[in-house]
C-alpha angles and dihedrals in degrees: 000000000000130000127245118205119199115184132199092010091170083078094059106042094152091059091052090068088052091047091052091051091049093050092048096047105032119095104230110196100189121068093207094065114118138181114208117197128186119194144151121241110283129174092217097049109126106266093203090060091053093048093056092045133085104236130216120184129198103219123185112255117270116226138359095288094054092042093051090047091054093045094048092045086067092051122091129211088244090060090048088054096042092109131032093203112115089229096063102077096045089049092050092050091048093052090049090049090049089049091055092045097052090048094045093051088065093074091063091066117211090356090064102038128356086222120028104238123202097234109179145171091278089067091052094046092048090050093050092049090051090051091050091050093046094051090051092057102039124112106239092218093051095040129200118346096233094187090059093048094048092047093049094049101034097038109023117022101035097004089058089076095047119097103167117087095220091047088053091050090052094050091049089050090057090047093048094049100040102036108064142090088279091072090073091056115105090228094056117114134166087222133341106303093011105102133156108260125225103226137153102193138042090243091059090050091052091048091053093043089052089059093058117103116274091222119044126211111234089242088076087068095043096262135125118258086245088070090072091056089053090050096046090047093050091047091051091047090053092050094048090045090055092047090051090050094053100042117108115275098204120128116266116267131217123024095326120113113268124240091247094054092048092051091042090055092046091049090052092049091049093049090051092053097039110113120244123256118280123259107226094196090077090061092058091058092053093060122278098216099048108115094226091049091050088054090047091052091052091051092048091051092054093043090050088054092053093047092049093049092048094047093047097047093046092051090048090049091053092050092047092051088050090052094241095119134022113275104253094151098065091130090051091052093051091046096050092047089052089046091246128133114259112244092237089060096043091053091064100033140031144295120272135162098236140010093250092055090045094052090046089052090051091054093045094047090050091048091056092049094045092048089051092054100042105027100033134249112340119246089226127021128222094224095186089057091070127088090220112031092167089056089054092055090046091052087051089052091050090050093052091046092055091047090054104051093196096055123100118217095224090055096050118102130192116241130180140202119202105223127207092234133097122224091259090057094056109101101170137022120255121268088239132016125003140287114232136184140177099077119135133196121224120189093018142058133226127232103211095190095054096025094228137123115260136179115286118266114243114278093000105116102173129037120191114227119226120245114306124213107218115194140160126244131187108248097191 
């Protein structure tokens, strides 16, 4: 009738198989016997053991209200009373609010942070300890050294984890706006409805936190309302992806078309549309040592690899469905049936949302490269259709350096002008540099008339930029 507790079982996966066998075969007399297991997520954890277990998960809190509740549940009344200075409690609450904000921004992906950082309770504890020490040492007449507080929070305690320059700038912006004399003003608020409460006990703080909205608008975290659409869409995609992964994979019964026949027909259709292999002799005539032609050859090599992998795997898949060879492409069959990109293709190519978009991308990328070989250099380049866009800009810099004999390559910088033209309106290439298109803005809009960045329009997540003129300048 006792309980057994096994912790960190992801570190002992071999024993999990033995444990499952024991539980299934042992004759347990007492109904009150329980086995508790704690584990992190692991791909190789025995699925059978999970299926027979009742599962509890410890998820991070969702929203400011839940985040503040968790933070304040780790605070004692003694900590709340550690200082008699009137600045202490507002500072404590502001650090707690910042702690919830930096964690909550992670769910918005690249819109929240360029790199998802593992902010945790240690950052909060260290920041609070610094505030306590600082308040003990301050001169009451001079007050708080706000530059010190902002630096310690924005650059050291939370900023110490941040490696991206733009993320660091964002964190310092939060510190600059929230940590100042204004925070003691009764009119101060983080966002409409999110004030700093005046409380004396933990119970009063919890009562105030309970009154906060259950669902927060992205503007609380300094984001546009469109960010929530992106988050909800990504969450829905993850749920649907999981449902697709766990659905039965058996062939369809009755008079309906089988999975194999659907994929066979799709494979035939793709093979028919797949472009032929490239002829390298044409590149030699174009000039082997020209920097743009070197870049073109590298792109063609990578595209040829993709075409070869796709052609081989599709032919193998057809033979496997016919029963001629052993089915080694089972995952490819499942992925193609679900309109997803097979892993073997994704490894040598690019990201895309569905198989249809991916294959259209393949044809369009091939068209750009083929036209460049047989019809000459394009007037305007689809830069997102290259494997290595940065290499393309480097080749353009090298070309400009060779054209100007007195320029040094390491002193040349890339500049750009956003034009007011679309790619269809371009009738000739620029005298220097290149025209490019295919770039999109996320999290901002574009005013074509004034050629400036503006706030996003409601419910418009992506905005296509007009043609850009990329050119090199000597920065010496």
